[in-house]
C-alpha positions in Angstrom: -4.5 74.8 103.3 -1.8 77.3 103.8 -1.5 80.3 105.9 -3.5 83.5 104.9 -2.9 87.0 105.6 -4.5 90.5 105.4 -4.2 92.5 102.3 -3.3 96.2 102.7 -3.8 98.9 99.9 -2.6 102.4 100.5 -1.1 105.6 99.1 2.1 106.4 101.2 5.6 105.5 102.1 7.5 102.4 103.2 10.1 102.8 105.9 13.6 101.4 105.0 14.3 98.4 107.0 18.1 99.0 106.8 17.7 102.5 108.1 18.7 104.5 105.0 16.2 104.7 102.2 18.6 106.6 99.9 16.9 107.9 96.8 14.3 105.0 96.5 11.1 106.4 95.3 8.2 105.8 98.0 10.7 105.0 100.8 11.9 107.1 103.7 14.8 106.3 106.2 14.3 105.2 109.7 13.9 108.0 112.1 16.8 108.4 114.4 15.1 108.0 117.7 14.8 105.4 120.3 12.3 102.5 119.5 8.8 103.1 120.9 6.4 100.5 122.3 4.2 100.9 119.2 6.7 99.0 117.2 7.5 102.0 114.9 11.0 103.6 115.5 10.8 107.0 116.9 7.0 106.9 118.1 5.5 108.6 115.1 2.3 109.2 116.7 4.1 111.0 119.5 6.1 113.2 117.0 3.1 114.1 115.1 1.2 115.0 118.2 4.1 117.0 119.5 4.1 118.9 116.0 0.5 119.7 116.8 1.3 121.0 120.3 0.2 118.0 122.2 2.9 117.8 125.2 3.3 114.5 127.1 3.1 114.7 130.8 6.4 114.9 132.7 5.5 112.7 135.5 5.9 109.0 135.5 2.5 107.2 134.8 0.8 106.3 138.0 -2.7 106.6 139.7 -2.2 110.2 140.7 -1.6 111.3 137.0 -3.9 108.8 135.3 -6.4 111.5 134.2 -3.6 113.6 132.7 -2.2 110.8 130.7 -5.7 109.9 129.5 -6.2 113.5 128.3 -2.8 113.4 126.6 -3.7 109.9 124.8 -6.9 111.4 123.5 -5.3 114.5 122.3 -2.7 112.3 120.6 -5.4 110.3 118.9 -7.1 113.6 117.8 -3.8 114.9 116.5 -3.1 111.6 114.4 -6.7 111.8 112.9 -6.2 115.4 112.0 -2.8 114.6 110.3 -4.6 112.4 107.8 -1.9 109.7 108.3 -2.1 106.2 109.4 0.9 104.5 110.9 0.7 100.6 110.1 2.9 97.6 109.7 3.2 94.9 106.9 5.1 91.6 106.9 4.1 89.8 109.9 3.6 90.4 113.7 7.0 88.7 114.3 8.8 90.8 111.9 6.9 94.0 111.6 7.9 96.5 108.8 6.4 100.1 109.2 4.7 102.2 106.7 2.9 105.7 106.7 -0.4 105.8 104.8 -2.8 108.6 103.8 -5.8 107.9 105.7 -8.3 108.2 102.8 -6.5 105.6 100.9 -5.8 102.9 103.6 -7.7 99.8 103.1 -7.3 96.5 104.8 -9.1 93.2 103.7 -8.9 90.9 106.6 -8.2 87.0 106.0 -11.0 85.4 104.0 -12.9 88.8 103.4 -12.8 90.9 100.2 -13.6 94.6 100.2 -14.6 96.7 97.2 -12.0 99.4 96.5 -13.8 100.7 93.5 -14.0 104.2 94.9 -10.2 104.3 95.1 -10.2 104.7 91.2 -12.0 108.1 91.5 -10.4 111.5 92.0 -7.4 111.2 94.0 -5.3 114.4 94.9 -1.7 113.2 94.7 -0.3 116.6 95.7 -2.4 116.9 98.7 -1.4 113.3 99.6 2.1 114.2 99.4 1.7 117.3 101.5 0.3 115.1 104.4 3.2 112.6 104.1 5.7 115.5 104.0 4.2 116.8 107.2 4.6 113.5 108.9 8.2 113.2 107.8 8.9 116.6 109.0 7.4 115.7 112.5 9.6 112.5 112.4 12.9 114.4 111.4 13.4 112.5 108.1 13.7 113.5 104.5 10.3 113.4 102.7 9.7 111.4 99.6 6.9 111.3 97.1 4.3 108.6 97.9 3.3 105.7 95.8 0.5 103.1 95.8 1.3 100.0 97.8 -0.3 96.6 98.0 1.3 94.3 100.9 0.2 91.9 103.3 0.2 91.2 107.3 0.5 87.6 108.3 -0.5 87.2 112.1 
């Protein structure tokens, strides 16, 4: 038996590994920000939260500001949910390659499990999906691109 991986289906954008996507359809360039602990350059969640008016605490994390950070993290999660975008990674945990997906299209089939994606064949508003992606790109400071349907995998 070989190695299995998760299957990932979504409408969205891949992030160019080399940094510059050029004019490749469905690809965006790497944001020009320092790497963030979430594995995605530029901390997309933080950029989207900041665009929504969520401001990170200035004080370094510690017991005296734990409640302030908890409120910030909760507000950041809510901003991400409201954005309609999921930030994910494909390839492997050792070599993660990031992507942006429209939440309503994002499906992950775990190793050994099948999921029914029949509902994805129904009505899909591509223009609305591309507007969500453009908003995320704007928050990240990268040139937006038109989304595409992607099927990829993640091996852990």
